[in-house]
C-alpha positions as a printed NumPy array, in Angstrom:
array([[283.149, 146.22 ,  91.787],
       [283.899, 148.88 ,  94.378],
       [282.644, 152.397,  94.895],
       [285.603, 153.965,  93.077],
       [284.973, 151.84 ,  89.993],
       [281.266, 152.708,  89.949],
       [282.057, 156.403,  90.36 ],
       [284.683, 156.136,  87.59 ],
       [282.081, 154.705,  85.195],
       [279.622, 157.458,  86.118],
       [282.292, 160.107,  85.513],
       [283.181, 158.495,  82.173],
       [279.553, 158.671,  81.085],
       [279.265, 162.253,  82.342],
       [282.398, 162.997,  80.311],
       [280.634, 161.869,  77.144],
       [277.568, 163.963,  78.014],
       [279.769, 166.921,  78.923],
       [281.475, 166.739,  75.545],
       [278.192, 167.708,  73.921],
       [276.293, 169.576,  76.63 ],
       [277.547, 173.045,  77.378],
       [278.662, 173.759,  80.914],
       [280.027, 170.301,  81.738],
       [283.779, 169.793,  81.258],
       [283.649, 166.477,  79.373],
       [287.266, 165.275,  79.072],
       [288.285, 166.471,  82.561],
       [285.391, 164.487,  84.059],
       [286.479, 161.392,  82.137],
       [290.068, 161.893,  83.295],
       [288.934, 162.115,  86.917],
       [287.296, 158.726,  86.32 ],
       [290.695, 157.363,  85.269],
       [292.255, 159.004,  88.327],
       [289.806, 157.17 ,  90.577],
       [290.775, 153.892,  88.909],
       [294.429, 154.747,  89.532],
       [293.661, 155.157,  93.239],
       [291.771, 151.859,  93.148],
       [294.856, 150.184,  91.666],
       [293.146, 149.418,  88.352],
       [294.963, 151.895,  86.092],
       [298.652, 152.671,  85.555],
       [300.641, 155.843,  86.112],
       [301.894, 156.193,  82.533],
       [298.399, 155.928,  81.066],
       [297.083, 158.402,  83.597],
       [299.785, 160.943,  82.745],
       [299.348, 160.469,  78.984],
       [295.615, 161.076,  79.329],
       [296.267, 164.111,  81.51 ],
       [298.306, 165.579,  78.646],
       [295.644, 164.71 ,  76.076],
       [292.873, 166.08 ,  78.3  ],
       [294.777, 169.329,  78.825],
       [295.45 , 169.684,  75.091],
       [291.833, 168.985,  74.116],
       [290.551, 171.408,  76.762],
       [292.846, 174.193,  75.543],
       [292.   , 173.496,  71.894],
       [288.296, 173.569,  72.785],
       [288.728, 177.268,  73.551],
       [291.077, 178.092,  70.668],
       [289.707, 176.194,  67.647],
       [286.225, 177.78 ,  67.437],
       [287.513, 181.343,  67.71 ],
       [290.379, 180.632,  65.318],
       [288.04 , 179.189,  62.668],
       [285.606, 182.055,  63.176],
       [288.375, 184.633,  62.664],
       [289.809, 182.673,  59.72 ],
       [286.472, 182.924,  57.929],
       [286.19 , 186.656,  58.6  ],
       [284.012, 186.484,  61.677],
       [284.11 , 188.465,  64.883],
       [283.546, 187.619,  68.529],
       [279.845, 188.371,  67.999],
       [279.597, 185.302,  65.74 ],
       [281.225, 183.145,  68.425],
       [278.89 , 184.482,  71.11 ],
       [275.918, 184.013,  68.788],
       [276.939, 180.388,  68.218],
       [277.086, 179.771,  71.976],
       [273.733, 181.473,  72.619],
       [272.164, 179.581,  69.707],
       [273.543, 176.326,  71.089],
       [271.93 , 176.998,  74.474],
       [268.647, 177.975,  72.82 ],
       [268.686, 174.863,  70.638],
       [269.506, 172.479,  73.486],
       [265.782, 171.973,  74.082],
       [265.218, 170.838,  70.49 ],
       [267.339, 167.691,  70.094],
       [270.886, 167.655,  68.749],
       [269.623, 169.053,  65.438],
       [268.328, 172.097,  67.319],
       [271.684, 172.534,  69.01 ],
       [273.535, 172.431,  65.7  ],
       [271.002, 174.606,  63.884],
       [270.83 , 177.025,  66.797],
       [274.593, 177.335,  66.838],
       [274.733, 178.062,  63.108],
       [271.79 , 180.478,  63.179],
       [273.09 , 182.216,  66.31 ],
       [276.499, 182.767,  64.703],
       [274.837, 184.174,  61.579],
       [272.596, 186.55 ,  63.564],
       [275.459, 187.619,  65.818],
       [277.646, 188.457,  62.847],
       [274.891, 190.087,  60.77 ],
       [273.249, 192.246,  63.427],
       [275.85 , 192.875,  66.1  ],
       [279.068, 192.86 ,  64.05 ],
       [277.225, 194.633,  61.209],
       [278.604, 192.358,  58.526],
       [276.817, 191.842,  55.207],
       [274.777, 188.677,  54.578],
       [277.486, 186.878,  52.563],
       [280.165, 187.657,  55.147],
       [277.814, 186.611,  57.938],
       [277.142, 183.251,  56.285],
       [280.868, 182.663,  55.868],
       [281.569, 183.615,  59.492],
       [278.664, 181.483,  60.727],
       [280.025, 178.478,  58.857],
       [283.44 , 179.072,  60.425],
       [281.959, 179.343,  63.914],
       [279.836, 176.247,  63.296],
       [282.796, 174.215,  61.991],
       [284.825, 175.31 ,  65.02 ],
       [282.06 , 174.091,  67.295],
       [281.806, 170.756,  65.446],
       [285.577, 170.245,  65.474],
       [285.994, 171.032,  69.16 ],
       [282.983, 168.906,  70.106],
       [284.361, 166.035,  68.02 ],
       [287.744, 166.243,  69.742],
       [286.096, 166.155,  73.165],
       [283.827, 163.251,  72.2  ],
       [286.701, 161.188,  70.845],
       [288.895, 161.793,  73.907],
       [286.072, 161.131,  76.385],
       [284.905, 158.088,  74.434],
       [288.35 , 156.506,  74.468],
       [288.75 , 157.263,  78.182],
       [285.352, 155.654,  78.872],
       [286.548, 152.613,  76.931],
       [289.658, 152.412,  79.147],
       [287.536, 152.861,  82.262],
       [285.216, 150.012,  81.279],
       [288.139, 147.816,  80.25 ],
       [289.927, 148.42 ,  83.574],
       [286.788, 147.726,  85.598],
       [286.046, 144.535,  83.624],
       [289.452, 143.03 ,  84.45 ]])
């Protein structure tokens, strides 16, 4: 196993972590791992281009889905920002803290800063939370499959 293969595996793992941890671009990191395997001669052009399209789509949807679901449930940008801030605050308290922090942050953002009533804030918080879960799930699935392909290519 060469240096490119080892780096590809590391990037695939970082892609999984980046799908959950804020600040790391999960699927793009995984795709770069596939790109390294392409340069090593272990991965084909068609697969690389297909995964580039999927990675681009997932990355764009990661920005659109949470705000769309927040707006669909009557929320404002304050709920989205609250969800992000709550996620960062909850990162120190296991995945449950991240999820709870995201939900609570969206609720507080909508209630206090958007001046929505409690019922509307709960609805908006649920929308923001579902958007976060959906976008995180998409990134995890894409990065997980790319890591599978990386490991399979290296094992050959």
